[in-house]
DRENPA-189766 format. One record per residue: residue number from 1; x negated, y, z of N, C-alpha, C, O in turn. Coordinates in steps of 0.001 Angstrom, whole numbers, plus 524288, in hexadecimal, padded with zeros to 5 digits. Atoms other than C-alpha are relative to their C-alpha. Layout:
NUM_X_Y_Z_X_Y_Z_X_Y_Z_X_Y_Z $
...
This chain:
1_7FD2C_7FB8A_801E0_776C7_3AD60_DD3F5_80599_7FE46_7FED7_80640_7F9E0_7FD02 $
2_7FB0C_80179_800B0_7853B_3AD25_DD2FB_801A3_80117_7FAA9_800F4_80567_7F8A5 $
3_7FEE4_7FFBF_80574_78A78_3AA09_DC57C_805BF_80290_7FFCA_807F5_80451_803AF $
4_7FAA5_7FD52_800BB_7978E_3AF42_DBFC2_80433_7FBD8_7FF44_8084B_7FD10_7FD0F $
5_7FBDF_80461_80076_79F21_3A221_DC033_804D6_80168_8033D_8091A_7FF9F_801EC $
6_7FBDE_7FEF5_7FCCB_7A79F_3A7C0_DCAE6_80389_8045C_7FDEC_807AE_8057C_80015 $
7_7FC9B_7FB30_801C9_7ACC4_3B34E_DC2CD_8043D_7FDEE_7FC1E_803E9_7FE7C_7F75A $
8_7FB96_80200_802DB_7B933_3ACEF_DBE75_804CD_8037C_8008B_80587_8062E_80475 $
9_7FACA_7FD3B_8001D_7C662_3B30C_DBAED_80381_7FD13_8039D_802C6_7F86E_8049D $
10_7FC5E_802E5_7FCA5_7D1B5_3B03F_DC40A_80255_7FB13_7FDCA_80275_7F6F9_8004D $
11_7FD9E_8049A_802B7_7D848_3A73B_DBA4D_7FC15_7FB40_7FF8F_7FD89_7F6B0_80001 $
12_803A8_80431_8002D_7CBCC_39FB9_DB8CD_7FEB8_7FDAB_80577_7FD75_7F909_805BD $
13_800FE_801CC_7FAD4_7C9C8_39E7F_DC7A3_804C4_7FC10_8015C_8040B_7F7C8_8036F $
14_7FB6C_8033B_7FEB2_7D7C3_3992F_DC8F8_7FFB1_7FAE5_7FCE1_80098_7F6B9_7FF16 $
15_8000D_804A5_80381_7D630_38FA7_DBD6C_7FBBE_7FC99_80228_7FC94_7F7DF_80273 $
16_803DF_80392_7FE65_7C975_38AAD_DC2C3_80149_7FD92_8056F_7FFDA_7F91B_8067E $
17_7FE57_801E3_7FB2A_7CF19_38957_DD066_803CD_7FB61_7FF91_80339_7F755_80219 $
18_7FC32_8044D_800D2_7DA84_38141_DCBDE_7FDC3_7FB21_7FD9C_7FF4E_7F6C1_7FEE2 $
19_8028D_80461_8025B_7D1D4_378E5_DC368_7FCB4_7FCD2_80472_7FC72_7F805_80461 $
20_80306_80274_7FBEA_7C91E_37646_DCFA6_803B7_7FCCD_80370_8028B_7F86E_80510 $
21_7FBD4_802B4_7FC9B_7D595_372C9_DD785_8019F_7FB07_7FD36_801BA_7F6DB_7FF9B $
22_7FE7E_8049A_8026B_7DA0A_36995_DCD09_7FBF5_7FB7E_80033_7FD4D_7F6E4_8008D $
23_80422_803CD_8003C_7CCFC_362D7_DCCC2_7FF3B_7FD93_80541_7FE0E_7F8EC_80593 $
24_80198_801DB_7FAD4_7CB38_3617B_DDB4C_80497_7FDF1_8030B_803AF_7FB46_806F1 $
25_7FBE4_80168_7FC58_7D935_35F17_DE073_800D6_7FA05_80018_802C9_7F7D6_803E8 $
26_7FF96_805A7_8000F_7D8FD_3510A_DDC5D_8057F_7FE18_7FE9D_808C2_8015A_7FD3C $
27_7FAED_80250_80189_7E4C1_347E9_DD9B6_80434_8021B_80432_80357_80280_808E9 $
28_7FB85_7FE63_7FC4E_7F227_34CE9_DDF0A_804A4_7FE62_7FD6C_80480_7FCA0_7F8F3 $
29_7FABE_801AE_801C7_8007F_34A22_DDD6D_8037E_804E6_7FEF8_80823_80430_7FDF3 $
30_7FCC6_7FB73_800DA_80540_35866_DDBC0_801B4_8004A_7FA9F_7FE98_7FF45_7F719 $
31_7FDDE_7FF17_8052D_80DF7_35AF4_DD038_7FDF0_80525_7FDCE_7FC1F_8083D_80102 $
32_8028A_7FB9A_8020C_80966_365B9_DC744_80183_80599_8027C_7FE11_808E0_80333 $
33_7FEBD_7FB6F_7FE17_8111F_370D0_DCCE0_7FEAE_800C3_805CC_7FD31_804FC_8078F $
34_80218_7FFE8_7FA76_80E59_36D44_DDB1B_7F9F7_8008C_7FFF3_7F7D6_802E1_80394 $
35_805C9_7FFD9_80007_80001_36C24_DD780_7FE50_80597_7FF11_7FA34_8072E_800FE $
36_80123_7FA9C_800DC_80048_37A3A_DD2BF_7FFAE_802E5_80535_7FC4C_80631_8061B $
37_7FF4D_7FD96_7FB1E_80471_37E17_DE049_7FB4F_7FDFE_803B7_7F8F5_8013A_80663 $
38_80406_80227_7FC97_7FA86_3752C_DE78E_7FACA_801F8_7FDAF_7F75F_80337_800D4 $
39_804FA_7FE1B_801E8_7EF68_3796F_DDE61_7FF83_8058B_80100_7FB0B_80747_80169 $
40_80050_7FA5C_7FE6A_7F29C_387D1_DE173_7FE88_80067_805BB_7FB88_803F0_806FF $
41_801CD_80053_7FA5D_7F0FA_384F3_DF00D_7FAA1_7FE92_80091_7F7C4_800D8_803B1 $
42_80598_80140_7FFFC_7E47A_37E90_DEDBB_7FC95_80463_7FDAC_7F840_80558_7FF86 $
43_802E2_7FB79_8025D_7E000_389E2_DE555_7FFA3_8049D_80415_7FBB6_80760_80462 $
44_7FFCF_7FBF9_7FC08_7E3E6_39323_DF04F_7FC67_7FF2E_80486_7F9EF_802CB_80684 $
45_80247_8013E_7FB16_7DDC8_38BD5_DFB72_7FAF4_7FCE6_7FF81_7F815_7FC6C_80354 $
46_80457_80370_8010A_7D33F_38335_DF564_7FFE3_7FB45_80347_7FBCD_7F928_804AE $
47_7FED9_804AE_7FC9F_7D905_3782E_DFD3F_8033A_7FBB8_7FD0C_807D9_7FC51_7FBDC $
48_7FDD1_80457_8029D_7DB9E_36B4A_DF6A2_80408_7FCB5_80343_806C7_7F958_80133 $
49_7FC95_802FD_7FC91_7E33A_36624_E024B_805CA_800E9_7FE3D_80937_7FDB8_7FF53 $
50_7FA8B_7FF43_8013F_7EF69_36C2A_DFC95_801E2_7FC1F_7FBA9_80687_7FBBE_7FA7A $
51_7FE43_8047A_80405_7EF58_3611A_DF20A_802D4_7FC03_802F0_806C0_7F9F4_80110 $
52_7FD40_80410_7FD15_7F302_357BF_DFCC6_803B8_801C1_80474_80702_7FED7_80667 $
53_7FD48_7FE3F_7FB24_7F8AE_35FED_E076A_804ED_80326_7FF13_80834_803A4_8028E $
54_7FBD4_7FC81_80155_8025C_368EA_E0004_80507_7FC5D_7FFC5_804EC_7F7CF_7FE3B $
55_7FABB_80262_7FFFD_810F8_36575_E017E_803BE_80317_7FD28_80537_80739_7FF21 $
56_7FBC5_7FD1B_80307_81AC4_369F1_DF70A_804BF_7FCFC_7FFEA_80503_7F8D0_7FD8B $
57_7FB39_80309_7FFC2_82824_365E5_DF9BF_8027D_7FF51_7FA9A_801BF_802A0_7F732 $
58_7FD97_8009A_804FD_8300E_36042_DEE80_8035D_804F4_7FE6B_8069D_806D4_8016D $
59_7FCCC_7FB57_801B5_835B0_36BB7_DE69D_7FDFD_80552_801D4_80010_8095D_80041 $
60_801C6_7FAFC_7FDAF_82E07_37610_DEDF3_7FE1A_80404_7FC2B_7FF5B_808A5_7FC7C $
61_801E0_7FC3E_80442_82749_37BF8_DE255_8047B_801DE_7FC8D_80495_8067F_7FB43 $
62_7FB8D_7FE56_802D6_833AF_37C6B_DDA92_80361_803D3_802F6_80553_8079E_800BC $
63_7FD2B_7FC59_7FCD4_83A9F_382DF_DE5E6_7FD0F_80523_800A7_7FF6D_80952_800CC $
64_8028B_7FA8B_7FFF1_83008_38D1E_DE700_80080_802F3_7FAFC_8011D_807B7_7FAF0 $
65_7FFA8_7FD5D_804E8_83099_38FBE_DD8B3_80533_8028D_7FFB1_8058B_80726_7FE53 $
66_7FA63_7FDAC_80080_83FB8_391AC_DD92C_80079_80449_803D1_802F2_8082B_8026C $
67_7FF86_7FBBE_7FC17_83EA1_39A15_DE592_7FD36_804DD_7FD7A_7FF67_80920_7FDE9 $
68_80290_7FB97_80242_834E3_3A308_DDE59_80326_80237_7FBB2_8040E_806EF_7FB75 $
69_7FCAB_7FE64_803F1_83D34_3A33E_DD265_804F1_802E5_80216_806BD_80694_7FF92 $
70_7FB2A_7FDBA_7FDFB_84912_3A6E3_DDACF_7FEDE_8053F_8031D_8026A_807CD_8051D $
71_80163_7FB4D_7FD2E_8412F_3B244_DE0FF_80081_7FFCF_805B2_801A2_803B5_80848 $
72_7FFF6_80093_7FA5A_840D3_3AC96_DEE7A_7FBFC_80307_802FB_7F7D3_8042E_800DD $
73_803D7_7FD0A_7FD38_83A10_3B3F8_DF940_7FBB3_7FC40_801B7_7FCB4_7F7B4_802EB $
74_804E0_802F9_7FE1F_82C73_3AF14_DFCEE_7FE44_80266_80516_7FCE8_80702_80528 $
75_80196_7FE59_7FA93_8291B_3B049_E0BA3_7FB2F_7FD19_80181_7FAF9_7F84D_801C0 $
76_804F8_80257_7FE5F_81B49_3AE5C_E0FCE_7FEE9_80130_80610_8011A_804CE_8085A $
77_800F2_7FF4F_7FA21_815E8_3AD16_E1DF4_7FBCA_803CE_800CA_7FB58_805D0_80523 $
78_80471_7FC8B_7FF78_809FE_3B59D_E1B6D_7FFB3_8036B_7FB46_8012F_80215_7F6E6 $
79_80107_7FC44_80435_80682_3C18C_E13CB_7FBAE_7FE10_7FC14_7FB7A_7FF93_7F785 $
80_8040E_80256_80367_7FAD8_3B9EC_E0E96_80272_7FC6C_7FC2B_800EA_7FC88_7F79D $
81_7FD08_80354_803E9_80405_3AFC5_E0856_802B4_80377_7FBEF_8028B_8026D_7F73E $
82_7FD43_7FC73_80358_80BEE_3BAE9_E02E3_7FC8C_80264_7FBEB_7FDFB_802C5_7F758 $
83_80384_7FD17_80382_80077_3C1CD_DFCF4_7FD9E_7FBF1_7FC50_7FBBD_7FD7F_7F82B $
84_80262_803FF_80368_7FBA4_3B4D0_DF705_803A0_7FE18_7FBBD_801F1_7FB61_7F825 $
85_7FC55_801A7_80441_807D6_3B2A2_DEEDA_80014_80356_7FB88_80081_80812_7FC41 $
86_8008B_7FCF8_80525_80703_3B725_DE092_80536_8028D_7FF0C_808D5_80015_7FD12 $
87_7FB65_7FD13_800DE_81139_3C1A0_DE02B_801BF_800F1_7FA39_8065C_8018F_7F901 $
88_7FF2F_7FFCB_805A7_80FE6_3C2D3_DD171_8032C_7FB80_7FDE8_8069C_7FC09_7FA96 $
89_7FC50_8047D_80250_81556_3B52F_DCF47_80577_80027_80258_80950_7FEF0_7FFBA $
90_7FADE_80002_7FDEE_8203D_3B6E6_DD8DC_8036F_8048B_7FE67_8082D_80486_7FF32 $
91_7FD00_7FB7B_801A1_8240E_3C401_DD346_803C1_7FE9C_7FBD6_807AC_80159_7FB52 $
92_7FCED_8018D_80496_82A23_3BD46_DC7A3_80582_7FE0B_80210_8095B_7FE37_7FF2F $
93_7FB59_80280_7FE33_8348B_3B705_DD061_80321_803F2_803A3_807C2_80338_804B5 $
94_7FD2D_7FC24_7FC70_837ED_3C29E_DD936_7FFD4_7FE40_805D9_80302_80012_808F6 $
95_80020_801A1_7FAAE_83414_3BBDC_DE5CC_7FE41_803FB_803D5_7FA3F_80681_802FE $
96_801E4_7FCF4_7FB54_83337_3C395_DF26E_7FC91_7FD24_80357_7FDC8_7F8B2_804B5 $
97_803F9_8024E_7FCB5_8274C_3C0AC_DFAA3_7FF6C_802BB_80537_7FF80_80789_80540 $
98_80076_7FD48_7FAED_825BE_3C3BB_E08E9_7FCE3_7FD17_8040D_7FD48_7F84E_80447 $
99_80224_8022D_7FB5C_81D72_3C135_E14CA_801E2_8036C_80480_80096_8080B_804CA $
100_7FD72_7FCCC_7FBE9_824C7_3C5A7_E20AD_7FD42_80089_80562_7FF8D_802A4_8090C $
101_80248_7FFFD_7FAF6_81ACE_3C448_E2B8F_7FEEE_80598_80216_7FE63_80659_806CE $
102_80115_7FA4D_7FE6C_8185F_3D341_E2BDF_80518_80333_80003_8050E_807DF_80127 $
103_7FB2C_7FD63_8003E_826BC_3D66F_E2A55_801AE_80234_805D8_80158_7FF20_80986 $
104_7FEC2_7FE0E_7FB12_82B21_3DEE5_E35DB_80414_7FCA9_8029C_803D2_7FBDC_80759 $
105_7FBFB_80329_7FD34_8374C_3D63E_E3820_7FD20_7FADF_801F1_7FE97_7F8B2_805F9 $
106_802F3_80516_7FE2A_82DB0_3CA4D_E392F_7FD53_80165_8050E_7FDFC_7FEA9_808F4 $
107_8036D_7FEA5_7FBDA_82475_3D165_E4270_803A2_800CD_804F5_8023B_7FF3C_80948 $
108_7FC6E_7FECE_7FB61_8300A_3D5B7_E4B43_8025F_7FAAF_801F5_802B7_7F987_8069D $
109_7FDB8_8056A_7FE79_83644_3C7EC_E4AB9_7FC4C_7FCDA_802FA_7FDA3_7FAC2_80718 $
110_803DB_8032C_7FD55_829E7_3C124_E4E67_7FEE3_801BD_80524_7FE45_7FE83_808A6 $
111_800DF_7FDFB_7FA83_82794_3C9F2_E59E4_8045D_7FF3D_8038E_80386_7FE07_80821 $
112_7FB3C_800D6_7FCD3_83555_3C8F8_E5EDA_80115_7FA3E_8019C_8030A_7F900_805D3 $
113_7FEC3_805AF_7FEC7_8362F_3BA32_E5DEA_7FB18_7FCF7_80190_7FB47_7F843_80288 $
114_804FC_802BD_7FE88_827EC_3B73C_E6129_7FE58_7FB91_7FC71_7FC49_7F795_7FE2E $
115_80192_80409_803F2_825A3_3AF8C_E54B0_7FBC5_8025F_7FC59_7FAD3_80715_7FC7C $
116_803BC_7FE61_803A3_81B49_3B069_E4A54_802D1_8033D_7FB85_80766_802A2_7FA33 $
117_7FD76_7FCC0_804DD_81D2A_3BA66_E3EE6_801A1_7FC13_7FBB5_8058A_7FCEC_7F90B $
118_7FED9_803AF_8042C_81CE4_3AE65_E35C0_8057D_7FDA8_8010D_80877_7FCD3_7FD5E $
119_7FAA9_801E5_7FED9_8290B_3A91E_E3CD8_80422_80418_7FF09_8082E_80337_7FC97 $
120_7FC11_7FBB5_800E0_82FC7_3B637_E3D2B_800B2_80122_7FA11_80502_8026F_7F864 $
121_7FF45_7FEDC_80534_82CDA_3B7FD_E2EC1_8036A_7FBFC_7FD22_805F2_7FD44_7F940 $
122_7FC89_803BE_80234_833C6_3AB46_E2BAA_805E8_80172_8019D_8097C_80110_7FE6C $
123_7FA73_7FE6A_7FEA0_83FF1_3AFDE_E336F_801B4_80481_7FCCC_80619_80481_7FAD7 $
124_7FE1E_7FB78_80340_84022_3BCF5_E2C4B_80054_7FE1F_7FA1C_803D0_7FFDB_7F749 $
125_7FFBF_801C7_80567_83D3C_3B5EB_E1F3E_8051C_7FD50_7FEE9_8075B_7FDEC_7FAB4 $
126_7FB2D_8031A_800C8_84909_3AD25_E2127_804DB_80399_7FF82_808CE_80216_7FD38 $
127_7FBE5_7FC43_800F9_8519D_3B91E_E21D1_7FFF1_80240_7FA96_80391_80508_7F917 $
128_80093_7FD82_8057B_84D15_3BCC4_E1408_8019D_7FBEC_7FC04_80242_7FD2A_7F76A $
129_7FF7A_8042A_803C1_84FE2_3AFA2_E0E00_8053B_7FD8B_7FF94_805DB_7F9B9_7FCBA $
130_7FAAE_8018A_800F5_85E6B_3ADBE_E0F74_80165_7FB27_80339_7FE1E_7F8C4_805CF $
131_7FDEB_80452_7FD71_866B5_3A351_E14F1_802C1_7FC4A_7FBD2_802FE_7FD8F_7F730 $
132_7FE07_803CA_803BD_86D5F_3976F_E0ED3_80460_8028B_7FC9B_80522_80139_7F80B $
133_7FBD6_7FD91_80339_87886_39FDC_E0A8A_7FDF9_803D6_7FBED_800B0_80554_7F83F $
134_8029A_7FC81_80377_86EEF_3A8BD_E03D7_7FA68_7FDE3_7FF5F_7F6C3_80093_800FE $
135_80542_80222_7FFC8_86328_39FA0_E0113_7FC2D_80322_7FCA9_7FCCC_803CF_7F7F0 $
136_8042F_7FD2F_802A6_85725_3A770_DFDDF_7FAE3_7FE3B_80214_7F74D_80158_802D6 $
137_80497_80232_7FD63_84D10_39E83_E037E_7FAD4_801EC_7FDFB_7FA48_802AE_7F944 $
138_8055A_7FDA1_801C0_83ED7_3A39A_E02F1_7FC63_7FB62_7FEFD_7FD49_7F6DF_80064 $
139_804DF_8034A_8000B_83234_39D54_DFF4F_7FCD3_80204_804A2_7FB79_8069D_80504 $
140_802F2_7FEE0_7FB1B_82B04_39CE1_E0C36_7FA77_7FE1F_7FF67_7F99F_7F9A9_7FDD1 $
141_80554_80164_80096_81C45_39CE9_E0C42_7FD03_800BC_804DD_7FC60_80518_806CA $
142_8033C_7FFED_7FB3D_81423_39950_E17F5_7FA2F_7FDCF_7FF06_7F952_7F961_7FD5E $
143_805A6_8016B_800CC_8053B_398FD_E174C_7FCE8_800A8_80513_7F863_7FF12_80582 $
144_8031D_7FEEE_7FB56_801B5_39D29_E24ED_80292_7FF30_8055B_80015_7FE54_80961 $
145_7FD20_8001E_7FAF5_80CAD_39C9B_E2EFB_803A7_7FB4F_800BA_80830_7FB43_7FF21 $
146_7FC8A_80475_7FED5_81171_38F79_E3371_804ED_8013E_8038A_808F2_7FE9A_80372 $
147_7FB95_7FE50_7FCDF_81A0B_39671_E3D07_804A6_801C2_7FC6D_8093B_800B5_7FD71 $
148_7FC0C_7FDD2_8037F_82126_39CF5_E31F8_802B0_7FB4A_7FD26_8076B_7FB7A_7FC4E $
149_7FDE1_8048C_802D2_82341_38FD0_E2AEC_8033C_7FCC7_803C9_80751_7FAD5_80228 $
150_7FD25_80298_7FC20_827F2_3894E_E373E_8053F_80304_80166_80950_800A6_8025F $
151_7FB9D_7FCFD_7FF34_8312C_394B4_E3976_80435_7FF6B_7FBBA_808DE_7FEE9_7FCCA $
152_7FC52_80088_80474_83731_393B0_E2BFB_8027B_7FA99_8009E_80744_7FA8A_80022 $
153_7FE3B_80507_7FF56_83931_384F6_E2E31_80412_7FFC0_80439_8085D_7FDAE_80394 $
154_7FC49_7FFA4_7FB73_83F58_38760_E3B7F_8051D_8029A_7FEF4_8094B_8008F_8002C $
155_7FB63_7FD07_801CD_848A7_391B5_E3644_80391_7FD2E_7FCA3_80851_7FD23_7FD61 $
156_7FD0D_802E4_803EA_84CC2_38983_E2B15_802E6_7FB49_80246_8074A_7FA14_800B9 $
157_7FDA7_80473_7FD70_84F58_37D9D_E33C8_80480_801E9_80356_80898_7FF64_80355 $
158_7FBDD_7FEAF_7FCC0_8577E_38526_E3D3B_80465_802C3_7FDB9_808A5_802CC_7FFFA $
159_7FC14_7FCD8_8028B_85F10_38D6C_E3407_8010E_7FE00_7FA24_7FE8B_7FFFF_7F690 $
160_7FEAE_801D2_80517_864D9_385F9_E2827_80218_8043C_7FC51_8022A_80377_7F792 $
161_7FDAF_7FBE3_803A7_86AE3_39293_E22DA_7FB73_8031F_7FD5C_7FC65_805C7_7F976 $
162_8045B_7FCF9_80253_85D42_39874_E1FDF_7FF0F_7FDA0_7FA53_7FF88_7F8EA_7F97D $
163_80117_801D9_80513_859E8_397B7_E1169_7FAF5_7FCB8_8000B_7F704_7FE47_8024F $
164_8044D_80352_8005C_850C9_38CA1_E0E94_7FBAF_80272_7FCE3_7FCEC_80511_7F90D $
165_8044F_7FDED_80335_84354_39097_E0979_7FFBE_7FDC7_7FA49_800A6_7F91F_7F981 $
166_80099_8020F_8054E_84160_38F48_DFAEF_7FB37_7FC93_7FFE1_7FB2D_7F86C_7FD75 $
167_804FC_802DC_7FFB8_833B5_38AB9_DFDA5_7FCD6_801A2_804F9_7FCCA_8063C_8065E $
168_80329_7FEA2_7FBBC_82AF2_38A36_E0956_7FA46_7FE38_7FEBA_7F947_7F99C_7FDC5 $
169_80571_80102_80077_81C45_38B11_E07A0_7FD61_8003D_8058A_7FC45_80466_807AD $
170_8021D_80053_7FAB7_816A3_3861C_E1497_7FA97_7FE60_80022_7F963_7F9BB_80072 $
171_805D1_80131_8001D_8080C_38707_E1461_7FD00_80335_804C6_7F8A8_80519_803F1 $
172_80303_7FD49_7FBDE_8044A_38D6A_E21C6_7FB38_7FD30_80101_7FB21_7F866_80095 $
173_804B2_80231_7FEDE_7F642_38B62_E2566_7FF29_800AB_805CF_8014F_80456_8080E $
174_80141_7FF50_7FADB_7F113_3894E_E3300_7FFBD_7FAB3_80370_800A2_7F66B_80171 $
175_800EB_80472_7FC75_7EEB5_38026_E3EDB_804B8_7FF9C_80372_8056F_7FB5A_80591 $
176_7FC0E_8005E_7FC72_7FAE1_38361_E46CB_804ED_8000A_7FD16_80648_8040F_7FAD1 $
177_7FAC7_8008B_80279_80814_37E53_E4145_7FFF1_80086_7FA06_80431_80020_7F7D0 $
178_8001E_7FF39_805C1_803C6_3806F_E32C6_801D0_7FA9A_7FD8B_8058C_7FA79_7FA85 $
179_7FEBA_80576_80226_8044F_37174_E2F74_805A1_7FEC2_8022E_808EC_7FCEB_7FF33 $
180_7FB38_80195_7FDC0_80FC9_36F8D_E38B7_804C1_802B8_7FCFA_808C5_8004A_7FBEF $
181_7FC01_7FD0C_80312_817CA_37A2C_E315F_8010E_7FD50_7FB36_80597_7FC9A_7F9C5 $
182_7FFA6_8029C_8058B_81546_3734E_E246F_802A1_7FADA_80083_8059E_7F95C_7FD0D $
183_7FD4D_8053B_7FF36_819AE_36630_E29C6_80620_80132_80118_809A6_7FE93_7FF22 $
184_7FA85_7FE97_7FF0C_82612_36CFC_E2F1F_802B7_80190_7FA8C_80743_80056_7F994 $
185_7FD27_7FE52_804E7_8289E_372E1_E217F_800D3_7FB4B_7FC90_804A9_7FB3B_7F9AB $
186_7FF4F_80515_8031E_826DC_3652F_E1B0A_80498_7FCDD_80251_80747_7FA0A_7FF80 $
187_7FBC7_802D4_7FD84_8308B_35FC0_E24F9_80519_802F4_8002D_80905_800C8_801EB $
188_7FB9B_7FC60_7FF36_83A28_36AF2_E244D_804D9_7FECE_7FCDA_8092B_80068_7FE3A $
189_7FB59_80141_80321_842E6_365AC_E19CE_8002D_80428_7FBB7_8032D_8034A_7F80F $
190_7FF98_7FC05_8044E_840A5_3723E_E112E_7FE18_7FD53_7FB81_7FA50_7FA5F_7FBD2 $
191_8012C_802BE_804CE_84047_36DCA_E031E_7FB07_801C7_7FD3F_7F84D_7FEC2_7FAAE $
192_8040F_7FD96_803A4_83640_376D9_DFD5C_7FBBA_80296_8036D_7FC88_806B0_805CE $
193_80436_7FDA1_7FCF1_82937_37931_E03F3_7FAA6_7FE43_7FD80_7FA54_7FA61_7FAB0 $
194_80589_80116_8015B_81A71_3794F_E013E_7FCE0_8007F_80515_7FD4A_8047D_807BB $
195_80347_7FFE9_7FB7A_8110F_3761F_E0C36_7FB89_7FC11_7FF91_7FA9F_7F9E0_7FB63 $
196_80435_80397_80076_80593_36DB3_E0FAD_7FF0F_7FD71_8053F_8007F_7FF69_80964 $
197_800A4_8038C_7FB47_80173_36301_E1937_7FABA_80178_802A6_7F761_7FE14_80349 $
198_804C8_7FF30_7FD4E_7F6A7_36A2F_E2011_8005C_8054D_802BF_80459_807F4_8024C $
199_80011_7FB13_7FDA2_7F2EB_375FB_E27F6_7FE93_80417_7FC2E_7FF0D_808B1_7FD80 $
200_80205_7FC3D_8040C_7EDCE_37CA8_E1B97_804E0_80306_7FDEC_8095E_8015E_7FE5B $
201_7FBE1_7FC73_802C4_7F588_3878F_E1494_7FDA1_8056F_7FFC6_7F8FB_80643_7FEDD $
202_801F0_7FA88_7FFE7_7F4E0_39628_E155D_8036E_8035F_7FC6C_80652_8016B_7F91D $
203_7FD35_7FBFE_8034E_7FAAD_3A261_E0F3F_7FE66_7FF4C_7FA6A_801AC_7FFAD_7F6EA $
204_801A1_8004A_80592_7F263_3A058_E031C_80287_7FB64_7FD18_80420_7FC10_7F89C $
205_7FDC9_8043D_802AC_7F785_3932A_DFFC3_805CC_80047_80014_80822_7FE29_7FC72 $
206_7FA63_7FF00_80013_8057B_396B2_E034D_8014F_803D7_7FB57_804D9_802EA_7F837 $
207_7FF09_7FCD2_8049E_804B6_3A1F3_DF9D3_7FECC_7FD62_7FAC1_801AB_7FE28_7F6FA $
208_80155_8032F_8047F_7FE2B_39934_DEFD0_80473_7FC5B_7FE45_80556_7FB81_7F99F $
209_7FBA9_80372_80125_80996_3901A_DF0AD_8042F_802DF_7FD35_80649_800BD_7F972 $
210_7FBC9_7FCE7_802AB_8138C_39B32_DECD9_7FD9E_80192_7FA6D_80063_801C3_7F67F $
211_80205_7FE50_80532_80A26_39F7D_DE20C_80053_7FB38_7FBD4_80173_7FBDC_7F733 $
212_7FF87_804D2_8036B_809EB_39188_DDC8E_80562_7FF3E_7FE3B_80637_7FE05_7F9A8 $
213_7FA47_800EA_80168_818E1_39083_DDCC9_8017C_8048B_7FC4F_80461_803DF_7F887 $
214_7FDDD_7FBD2_803B5_81A4D_39E0F_DD6B8_7FDCE_7FF52_7FAB8_80064_80093_7F6DD $
215_801F0_8011C_80570_8114F_39A44_DCB9D_80318_7FC0E_7FD37_80429_7FCB3_7F892 $
216_7FC8A_803B6_80234_81969_38E76_DC93B_80579_80271_7FEC8_807F2_80115_7FAE3 $
217_7FAF6_7FD6E_8014B_825A0_396E6_DC9F6_7FFE8_80360_7FB4E_803BF_803D4_7F873 $
218_8003B_7FCFC_804C3_8207B_39FE1_DBFA2_7FFC0_7FC6E_7FB3C_8020D_7FD8E_7F72B $
219_7FFDE_803B5_80432_81D9E_3946A_DB73C_80562_7FE51_7FE3A_80677_7FD9E_7F998 $
220_7FABD_80208_8013C_82B88_39017_DB815_80407_8044B_7FECB_8086C_802F8_7FD5B $
221_7FC94_7FBB3_800C2_831BB_39DB1_DB6A0_8008A_8013C_7FA61_8035D_804DD_7F8F9 $
């Protein structure tokens, strides 16, 4: 017979989950704020590999917090990532959020140039984020499309006038170019990024990364 132990309130479920993560994660070298992010990814994915595989560049969390406080645009590569971000938290800062893959401009550009929509979405997204003379760099969030991440890195490398991203969350999942795109991000020279050293990732953990940073941003506001 099924007992009633599973009938927990949402806050109780989260608290119990975090307690389990703390008990099972084992020793690690993450500082307290970075651990909040890592722990959130484990909570989202039930995957403890993020303890050792996640890469947070120096200053990335602070850069993300400042970008949110500044109202920077947040561009995601999938609607799933977009829907997974806690809008209530971001609403305090006035951030615009968008996934452009279904935008008619993106659809037309992808068809005319023979590229993926994810690549075209980056091209259109860059027109929304300013140039160095009017720097309005975005927070870029990739959980699914390595072609989008590669495209962003390519465009930034070729055109120094483009506004540098405030933060790049590069966590595309998959077997074709996902890991390679992450290596390219780590080698790009961009100062502020969050990625991981594996094929793992996904829209859920990409969204969870923004949710963790937005929680830290609210704590600091």
